LODRENVO-406415 format. One record per residue: x, y, z of N, C-alpha, C, O in turn; residue in one letter. Coordinates in steps of 0.1 Angstrom, whole numbers, plus 5000, padded with zeros to 4 digits. Example, Ala and Ser with C-alpha at 12.3 -4.5 7.8 and 13.67 -1.06 7.14 Angstrom:
513249435078512349555078513249675078514249675085A512849785071513749895071512950005079513450115080S
end
This chain:
265527196627265127326615265527206603266527136604M264827196596265027126582266327186575266427316575S267327106569268427226563268027216548267727296539L268127046550267826956532266426886536266126826546L265126916519264126876520264126836506264426906496Q263926736506263126656494262126556493262026446499I261426646481259926616482259526536471259626586460D258826396474258626316460259426346448259026406438Q260626306451261626336439261826256426262526156429L261426256413261726186404263026206394263226316389D263826106392264726106385264725986372264825866376V264725986362265025906353266125916345266326026340R267225796340267825786329267225746314267525626312Y266425796306265825756294264925726298264325796306G264425606292262925516301263225476315262225456323A264225466319264425426332264225496345265025586348I263125446353263025576365264225516379264125416386Q265025586379265625556390265525616402266325576411A264625716406264125766417262625756417262225776405L261625736425260525686424259625796439259225746450K259425916435258925956444259725986460259226006471G260925966456261625996474261726116478262026216471V261326136495261226216500262026186512262026076517S262826286516263726306528264326426533264526526526L264426436545265026566552266326516560266526406564Q267226656561268326616565268226766576268126866569V268126776590268026866602269226946605270326886607D269327066606271127166608271727016615271126926620E272327026615273826956632273526856628274126796636G272926756621272726626623273326556610273526626601E273626376609273926306605272726196600272026126607I272826216586271426106579272426016573273226066564V272325866576273025746569271725726560270725726566T271725696544271425656538272025506531273125506526L271325416531271425286530270925196518269725216514L271525106512270725066504271624946491272724996488G271524846485272324806479272724896462272324996457A273624806460274024876447273024896436272624786433N272524986430271524986420270125056426269025066420G270425106440268725146448268825276443267725326441A269625336442269225486434270225636442270025756439G271125566454271325656464272525746456272825856460K273425686443274625796439273325856431273625976427T272225826427271525946423270926016424270626106416T270525996439269726106446271526246451271526366451L272426156453273426266459273326386447273126506448M273626276434274126366422272926486418273126596412R271626406422271026516419270926596427271226706422T270626606441271426726452272226826444272026946442I273026756440274526856439274426936428275227026426S273126916419272726986403273626926393274126996384G273926786392274426716380273626656376273926606364L272426616381271226586375269826636376269326636388L269226666369268126746370266626646375266726526372R266026666380265026576384263526576374263026686371P263026496370261926486363260726546371259926616366H260626516385259526576389259826576405260426476409G259526656414259426686428260426786431260826846421G260926836445261726926448262926886455263126776462N264026996454264926976463265127106470265027196462V265227136479265127286489266327236498266627126503K267027396500268327366507267527506514266927586506F267527546528267527646535266127746530265927866530R265027606525263927666515263927686501262927686494G265027706498265227746484265127596478265527496484R264527616464264627526456265927526445266427626440S266327386444267927376437267427336424268227366415L266627276420266127186410266627306394266827266382V266727386395266927466384268327526385268527616377H269227496394270127566400271627476389271727346389L272427526383274027456384274827426395274927476406G275427296389276227256404277327386410277627396422A277927466401278627546407277727626415278327666425D276627656415276027746422275727686436275627746447R275427566433274727496448276027486455275827486467I277527476451278627476459278727626467279327656478V278027706459278327806464277527866476277927946484R276127806476275427816485275227756495274327786503L276427626497277027586508276827416509277027346519G276427386497276927216497277827156488277827196476I278627036494279927006485279726866488279126816498A280126796477279826626475281426596478282226686477Q281826466481282826366479281726266474280726226479V282526236459281726196449282326016454283226006462P281725906448282125786448283425786439283525846429E284425716444285625676437286625806439287825796435G286325886444287125996452287426106437287426226436R287526046432288226136418288626266419288026356414R289726276425291126366427290826376411290026336403V292026466411292626526400294226466402295026486411F294326396391295526316394297226366392298126336399P297326446381298126526376298326616384299526656383T297826666393298026816403298326776415297826666417L298926806425299426796435298326766446297126776444T298926726457297826716472297326836475296126856478V298526976473297527096479296627176469295627236470L297427156457296927196443295427146444294527226442E295126986447293726936448292927016459291727056456N293427036471293127066485292427206477291227216475L293327306472293027456469291927456461291127556462E291727356451290627366439289627326444288627336438L289627256458288427266464287827386471286627376476G288527476473288127596480287827716468287927836470G287527656459287827806442286827896449287028016452Y285427826453284227936459284828036469284228136469T285828036477286328126488287228206481287828176471R287128316489288328396491290028306501290228236511P291028346488291828296488292028296505292228196511L292028406510292428416526291428306534291928236543S290328276531289528206536290328056536290627986546Q290628026522291027906521292327856530292527746536V293227956529294427956535294227956554294927916562R293228026554293127986566292427886571292627856582Q291427796563290527656566292227556563292227436569A293227586557294127426554294327386565293527296568L295227426573295827396587294927246594295327136597P293527316595292427236601292627116595293127026602S292427096581292227036574293526906573293426786574V294426976571295526886572295726826583295926706582L295626906597295826856610294626736612294826636619G293726746605292626596602293326506599293626416607M293726536585294826426580296126406580296526356569F297026426589298226426587299126356576300326386575P298526276569299426176557299026296546299826316536R297826386547297926456532299426586536300126636527L299526616550300226716554301826656550302726726544D301926576552303126496548303626476531304726456526E302426486524302226466512301826596501301426586489R301826666507301526826499301826846488301026896480K303226806483304026806472303626716466304326716456A302826616466303326486461301826486445300826556445Q302126406436300926436424299726346435300026276445L298626366432297226296440297526156434297626056441A297726156419297425996414298325886420297925776418G299625936428300325826431300225826447301225836455T298725826450298325846465298125696466298525616457L297425636479297025506479295725566480295325686482S294925416479293525466477293025566489292325666488G293525526500292925546515292925686516292025756521G294425726511294925856513293826006500293626126501E293625906492292925966482291826006486291526126485Q291125926491289925926498290026056509289326146505Q290626066518291526186528291226276521290426366523M292126256508292026426500290826456491290826566485L289826356490288526406486287426456497286326516494A287726436510286826486523287526646523287026756524I288626606521289826766527289226896511288827006512G289326836504289026906490287526976492287327086488R286426906498285126956500285227036512284527136512A286027006522285627096536286327236534286127336541L287527236522287727356521287127456512287627556508L285627386507284527456504283727526514282627586511A284227516525283327536539282127536541281327636544Q281727376537280427366530279227386547279727376558P277827406546277127366556276727236556276327186566T276827176546276027046537276926986533277427006522L277626886541278526766534277926626531277426556540L277926596518277326516512278526386508279426436503L278726246509279426166511278826036508277925976514L279425996494279025896490279825786489280825776482D279425696497280225566498282025566504282825496498E282325636512283725686520284725576521285825566518P283725486527284825336528284825276521285425166525S284425286506284325166496285325146491286025236486L285924976492287324936487288424976493289524946489G288225056505289425076516289924966527289024896531L290824946532291224836539290624856557290824966562A290324796561289724836577290424916584289924996592P291524926582292325066593292125186585291725296590I292325166575292025316569290425356569290125476571I289325256567288125256572287825366587287225466588V288725276596289025336609289425496608288625576614R290325536604290725656599290025746594289925856599D289225726581288125776579287025806587286525916587I286525726595285525726602286025806613285225886616F287325796622287425896629287426046622286626126627R287926076613287726196610286426266608286126386611A285626156603283926166606283626256614283126376613L284026156629283626216641283826356640283026436642H285226386638285626516642285126616629285526736629Q284426576620283526706614282726706619282426826621I281626566627280626586632280526686647279526726652R281726706652281726756667282126916662282426996671E282126956650282627086645281527126639281527216631Q279827026644278627036641278227086623277127136620G279227056614278727046603277226906598277126806604M276626936590275326866588276126776576276826816567T275826646577276626556566275126456563274326436572I274826406549274526316544275726216539276826236534L274926106543276325976538275525866534274625806540L276025866525275825706515277025586524278225616524V276525506529277425416533277025276531276025226534E278225216524278025076522278724976537279224876533Q278825006547279224956561278224996571278625056580N277024976570276024996573276025016590275425096596A276924926595277324946609277925066613277425126622R279025096606279325176610279125356606279825446610M278025366599277525466588276425476601276525586606G275625416607274425376618274725436628273825516633L275825426632276725426646276725606645275925676651R277525636637278025766629276925876634277125976640L275625816628274525886623273225896634272825826643A272626026631271426066640270425986638269925926647D270025966623269025896614269625826605270825836602R268325736600268825656586267625666581266625716586G267625566563266825606553267425456549268625436549Y266525346545266625256533266425296521265525376520V266925266512266425286495266425156491267425086494M265225086483265424976475264924986461263724976460E265425016453264825016435264425156434263325176429T265225256437264125406438263425456447263025566443G262925396461261925436463262725436481263725366482V262325486489262525496502261825366509260625356508I262525266515261725156524261625146539260825096547R262525216540262325266559263125386561263625466552L262925396575262825546581263725526591264025406591Q264425586604263925586615265425666625266425726621G265125646631266125666647267425546639267125436635N268825616639269925546640270225396648270925296643A269725416660269925316669268625236667268625116668T267425306663266525166662266725076651266824956651D266925176641267525106625268824996631269124896625L269225016639270724906643269824776647269724666642L269224826657268624686664267324636654266524556660S266924676641266424646636266424486631267624446630S265324396628265524256622266024276608266924206602D265224366604265224356584267124416587267924336583E267424496591268624566590269424496590270024466580I269524436603270424306605270024126597270624026600Q269324146592269524046581269824096565270124036555S269724206568269724256555271324316550272024276541S271424426557273024486559274124426570275424446570Y273424346578274824396589274924196591275624156600L274424146585275023986581274523856592275223766596G273023906594272623806601271423876614271323996616G270823766621269823826630270723896640271823926640G269623926651270124016658271123936673271123816677R271523986676273123896687272623976700273223966711H
end
């Protein structure tokens, strides 16, 4: 069953058209990875789904309901949470305060009930609950951003470049957590620069170029595609 349906989406920044007739879908319980070079329109798409940008044409539907005229806060309440590129934690608040803010749309009792699960997924955060978020490492801030989104208890989690700028050992920790989230049955739309890891995690994938969808398919098929190999995986087939 389709959870998120995007149809012929057009988004502009002034005279510049960032998205040109983009269509994709994310079915309930699956992980979809969105690939593309810088400037392809991936973050624009995520921000439009979240209600931070208004489209000039097309539609975004969640569980059959159009989102295009709804505010970002309403979209969170409907069950969509985004982990933005660059993490964007609140640096002068503690780790625990950042996490609790993620659950602002939920009753406090539900937030407190969900908190141990998130801290169990990210033990470093548990160790640093009282520490200011701005003093965390980049990898710890990414864990915090993911944990904060999870405390909104979303049906659909949007992840924008979760491995960007992180050391390989931290990237492995992040993707290990994403595997756990997947096992819990959460639906995920993932924008990821690490094409190999993103497609290995996903069920399906899309490739964007200059605001349009150029390729789509099963994640395993995309991983073995010559075009994906040459453009995103550093060479031909092995």
